[in-house]
C-alpha positions as CSV (number, residue, x, y, z in Angstrom):
1,M,13.7,49.3,0.1
2,K,11.6,46.8,1.9
3,P,10.4,43.7,0.0
4,S,6.7,43.8,-0.9
5,F,4.2,41.3,0.5
6,L,4.0,39.7,-2.9
7,T,7.7,39.1,-3.1
8,I,7.8,37.5,0.4
9,F,4.8,35.3,-0.5
10,F,6.3,34.2,-3.8
11,A,9.7,33.3,-2.1
12,F,7.8,31.4,0.6
13,S,5.9,29.5,-2.0
14,I,9.1,28.5,-3.9
15,D,10.7,27.3,-0.6
16,A,7.6,25.4,0.3
17,F,7.3,23.7,-3.1
18,S,11.0,22.7,-3.2
19,A,10.6,21.2,0.3
20,T,8.0,18.8,-0.9
21,A,9.0,15.3,-1.8
22,T,7.7,13.3,-4.8
23,V,6.2,9.9,-3.7
24,A,5.2,6.8,-5.7
25,I,2.7,4.6,-4.0
26,P,2.3,1.1,-5.6
27,D,-0.7,-1.0,-4.7
28,L,-0.7,-3.3,-1.7
29,S,1.3,-6.5,-2.3
30,V,-0.4,-9.8,-1.6
31,S,1.2,-13.2,-1.4
32,T,-1.0,-16.2,-1.2
33,Q,-0.1,-19.9,-0.9
34,V,-2.1,-21.8,-3.4
35,T,-2.5,-25.6,-3.4
36,E,-3.9,-27.3,-6.5
37,R,-4.8,-30.9,-7.0
38,I,-3.0,-32.4,-10.0
39,R,-3.7,-35.7,-11.8
40,Y,-1.9,-36.8,-14.9
41,E,-1.9,-40.2,-16.7
42,T,-0.1,-41.3,-19.8
43,I,-0.4,-44.6,-21.7
44,N,2.2,-45.6,-24.3
45,Y,1.4,-48.3,-26.8
46,S,3.9,-49.8,-29.2
47,N,3.7,-52.8,-31.6
48,K,6.8,-54.2,-33.3
49,T,6.8,-56.8,-36.1
50,A,10.0,-58.7,-37.1
51,S,10.4,-60.8,-40.3
52,R,12.9,-63.4,-41.1
53,E,13.3,-65.2,-44.4
54,K,14.9,-68.7,-44.8
55,L,15.7,-70.5,-48.1
56,T,16.5,-74.1,-48.0
57,A,17.5,-76.1,-50.9
58,A,17.8,-79.8,-51.5
59,A,19.7,-81.4,-54.4
60,S,19.5,-85.0,-55.6
61,A,21.4,-86.5,-58.4
62,S,20.2,-89.2,-60.7
63,S,21.8,-90.7,-63.8
64,N,21.8,-87.7,-66.2
65,R,20.0,-84.9,-64.5
66,L,20.2,-82.8,-61.4
67,D,17.0,-82.1,-59.6
68,V,17.0,-79.1,-57.3
69,A,14.1,-78.7,-54.9
70,G,13.8,-75.4,-53.2
71,Q,11.7,-74.3,-50.2
72,H,11.1,-70.6,-49.1
73,T,9.6,-69.8,-45.7
74,R,8.8,-66.5,-43.9
75,E,8.6,-66.2,-40.2
76,N,6.8,-63.3,-38.6
77,A,7.1,-62.4,-34.9
78,S,5.2,-59.5,-33.3
79,S,5.5,-58.0,-29.8
80,T,3.3,-55.5,-28.1
81,K,4.5,-53.1,-25.3
82,L,2.2,-51.2,-23.0
83,S,3.5,-48.6,-20.5
84,R,1.5,-46.5,-18.1
85,K,2.4,-43.5,-15.9
86,E,0.2,-41.9,-13.4
87,L,0.6,-38.9,-11.1
88,D,-1.8,-37.9,-8.4
89,G,-1.1,-35.4,-5.7
90,N,-1.0,-31.7,-4.7
91,W,1.1,-28.9,-6.1
92,T,1.7,-25.9,-3.8
93,Y,3.2,-22.6,-4.8
94,V,3.1,-18.9,-3.8
95,K,1.0,-16.6,-6.0
96,Q,1.7,-12.8,-5.9
97,D,-0.7,-10.0,-6.9
98,E,-1.4,-6.4,-6.1
99,L,-4.5,-5.2,-4.3
100,G,-5.9,-1.7,-5.0
101,W,-8.7,-1.7,-2.4
102,F,-7.1,0.7,0.0
103,S,-4.9,2.8,-2.4
104,S,-7.1,5.9,-2.6
105,E,-7.2,6.5,1.2
106,I,-3.4,5.9,1.5
107,K,-2.7,8.4,-1.2
108,N,-5.1,10.9,0.3
109,A,-3.1,10.7,3.5
110,F,0.0,11.9,1.7
111,L,-1.9,14.6,-0.2
112,T,-3.4,16.1,2.9
113,D,-0.1,16.1,4.7
114,G,1.2,19.0,2.6
115,R,4.8,17.8,2.3
116,F,4.4,15.4,-0.6
117,R,3.5,15.3,-4.3
118,L,2.3,12.0,-5.8
119,I,3.3,10.5,-9.1
120,N,2.1,7.3,-10.7
121,P,4.7,4.5,-10.8
122,R,5.3,2.3,-13.7
123,K,3.2,-0.9,-13.8
124,F,4.9,-3.8,-12.2
125,D,6.4,-6.3,-14.6
126,Y,5.6,-9.8,-13.3
127,G,7.9,-11.4,-15.9
128,E,7.0,-15.0,-16.9
129,R,4.1,-16.1,-14.8
130,R,4.4,-19.4,-12.9
131,T,4.0,-22.7,-14.6
132,S,0.4,-24.0,-14.5
133,S,-0.4,-27.0,-12.5
134,A,-1.4,-29.0,-15.6
135,R,2.1,-28.4,-17.2
136,A,3.8,-29.1,-13.9
137,A,2.0,-32.5,-13.6
138,R,3.0,-33.4,-17.2
139,N,6.6,-32.4,-16.6
140,I,6.8,-34.5,-13.4
141,A,5.0,-37.5,-15.0
142,E,7.4,-37.4,-17.9
143,G,10.4,-37.3,-15.7
144,D,11.3,-33.7,-16.4
145,R,12.2,-31.1,-13.8
146,I,9.8,-28.2,-13.5
147,R,11.6,-25.3,-15.0
148,E,12.1,-22.3,-12.7
149,T,10.3,-19.3,-14.1
150,D,11.5,-15.7,-14.3
151,E,8.7,-14.4,-12.3
152,N,9.7,-11.2,-10.5
153,D,9.2,-10.7,-6.8
154,L,6.8,-8.0,-5.6
155,L,8.5,-8.0,-2.2
156,D,12.0,-7.4,-3.5
157,Y,11.8,-3.7,-3.0
158,N,15.4,-2.9,-3.8
159,K,15.4,-4.8,-7.0
160,R,12.2,-3.0,-8.1
161,I,13.8,0.3,-7.4
162,K,17.0,-0.6,-9.3
163,N,14.9,-1.8,-12.2
164,G,13.7,1.8,-12.7
165,E,10.1,1.2,-11.7
166,F,10.1,4.5,-9.6
167,D,12.7,6.6,-11.4
168,D,10.6,9.8,-11.2
169,A,10.0,9.6,-7.4
170,E,12.2,10.5,-4.5
171,L,10.3,8.3,-2.0
172,V,8.4,5.0,-2.4
173,L,5.8,3.7,0.0
174,F,5.8,-0.1,-0.2
175,S,2.9,-1.9,1.5
176,R,2.2,-5.6,2.1
177,L,-0.9,-7.4,3.3
178,I,0.0,-9.5,6.2
179,D,-3.4,-10.8,7.3
180,I,-7.1,-10.4,6.5
181,R,-9.8,-12.0,8.5
182,F,-13.6,-12.1,8.2
183,S,-15.7,-13.3,11.1
184,E,-19.5,-13.6,11.6
185,N,-21.4,-14.3,14.8
186,T,-25.1,-14.9,15.3
187,F,-27.2,-14.0,18.4
188,K,-30.8,-15.0,18.8
189,F,-33.4,-12.9,20.5
190,P,-35.1,-14.5,23.5
191,N,-38.7,-15.7,22.7
192,S,-38.3,-14.7,19.1
193,D,-37.4,-16.1,15.7
194,S,-35.3,-13.1,14.9
195,Q,-31.6,-12.9,15.3
196,T,-28.7,-10.5,14.8
197,I,-25.8,-11.2,12.6
198,E,-22.6,-9.3,13.6
199,A,-19.8,-9.4,11.0
200,S,-16.3,-7.9,11.2
201,L,-13.4,-7.5,8.9
202,T,-9.8,-7.1,10.2
203,V,-6.8,-6.2,8.0
204,L,-3.2,-6.0,9.0
205,C,-0.7,-4.3,6.7
206,D,3.0,-3.6,6.7
207,F,4.4,-0.3,5.3
208,Q,7.9,0.9,4.4
209,L,8.7,4.4,3.3
210,V,12.0,4.2,1.3
211,N,14.4,6.8,-0.1
212,R,14.8,5.8,-3.7
213,K,18.3,7.0,-4.2
214,T,19.9,5.8,-0.9
215,L,17.5,2.8,-0.3
216,E,17.2,4.1,3.3
217,V,14.0,3.0,5.1
218,I,12.8,6.3,6.5
219,R,9.8,4.9,8.3
220,A,8.5,1.4,8.9
221,F,5.2,0.6,10.6
222,Q,2.2,-1.7,10.7
223,V,-1.4,-0.8,10.9
224,Q,-4.4,-2.9,11.9
225,S,-7.8,-1.7,10.8
226,D,-11.3,-3.0,11.4
227,G,-14.7,-2.7,9.8
228,A,-18.0,-4.1,11.0
229,D,-21.7,-4.4,10.1
230,T,-24.8,-5.7,12.0
231,V,-28.0,-6.9,10.5
232,I,-31.3,-8.3,11.9
233,A,-32.6,-11.4,10.3
234,S,-36.0,-13.1,10.6
235,P,-37.9,-15.9,8.9
236,A,-39.4,-13.3,6.6
237,S,-36.1,-11.7,5.7
238,A,-32.5,-12.8,5.8
239,P,-30.2,-9.9,4.8
240,S,-26.5,-10.4,4.6
241,P,-23.8,-8.2,6.2
242,N,-22.6,-5.4,3.9
243,R,-19.1,-6.4,3.0
244,V,-18.6,-3.3,0.8
245,K,-19.4,-1.2,3.9
246,M,-16.8,-3.1,5.9
247,L,-14.2,-2.7,3.2
248,R,-14.9,1.0,3.1
249,E,-14.5,1.4,6.9
250,V,-11.2,-0.6,6.8
251,S,-9.9,1.6,3.9
252,V,-10.7,4.9,5.8
253,A,-9.1,3.5,9.0
254,I,-5.9,2.6,7.1
255,G,-5.7,6.1,5.6
256,K,-6.0,7.7,9.1
257,D,-3.4,5.3,10.5
258,V,-1.0,6.1,7.6
259,K,-1.5,9.8,8.2
260,R,-0.7,9.5,11.9
261,E,2.5,7.7,11.0
262,L,3.5,10.4,8.5
263,A,3.3,13.0,11.2
264,K,6.2,11.2,12.9
265,V,8.4,11.6,9.8
266,S,10.9,14.5,10.4
267,Y,10.8,17.6,8.2
268,P,12.1,18.1,5.5
269,V,11.7,14.5,4.4
270,I,14.5,14.7,1.7
271,R,17.7,16.4,2.8
C-alpha cells in the first residue's frame, strides 16, 4: 500500500519542524565611556574646653588660734580645630546598556529564513549598578576606597549563558554596537540664499551566533549600515534632516545584512 499524500506531507512537516532551531536574540549591547566632573568639599570644626582646679591654703599661727586662709581658682583653656578637605576632578567609567532600535529587523531576518523559531530571553540582570559620581567623590575625599560593585557584564556572553538567561534556546545571537556616527554637510546654491543639508548615519555592529549548550561560535560577522536624508533650507524655512528616517533605513539595512549572513550558516544548524 502506497502512503497517501497527506501522510507524506505530515511526515515532511514533522521533519521540517524538528530541523528548526530555537533562537534567543537579546538587544544590542552598548558600552559607553562616561566622564563626570566631581567636586566635593568637607569642613570639620571642633572646639574643646579643658578645666583645671587648684586649691591653695595658707596657715598662720598666733598665740592661741590658728587662722587658715584658703584660695580656690579655676583655669579654663579652649582650643579650636578646623580641617578642610577638597576634591575636584574627573571620574571616568564605562556604562553598559541595551539598545532596542534594530531588534525588530534582526528578528525578522531569522523568521523569514525558515530554519529558526524565536523565543524571548529573560531580562538581563545588571546586578548592583555602578557607584554614582557623588558617592565616589565623597569616598575619595574621606580617604575610602571606591567599593567595586557587582555589576554584571553585558559582553560576558559565556557567563550570561551559564547564568541561565537563555535556557529555553538552542542558539543565541549576541550583538554589540561598535560605532555610530552622524554627519551633516551643507551646500549653498549659487546666486541663491537656499542651501541643501545632507545628513548621514552610519552604524557598525558585531554579531556572534552561539550554540548555547556547547558555547561554540557558529557564525561571527560585522555589518555596517547607512541611512541618509537631504533637505533644502531657505531663509523662509529651515527644516532639519529626519533622523527617524535615517534610523529606519539603518535598521532595514542591518536586517538585510544579517539575513545574508544567515544564508552562509550550514543546514541543519543544530546537529
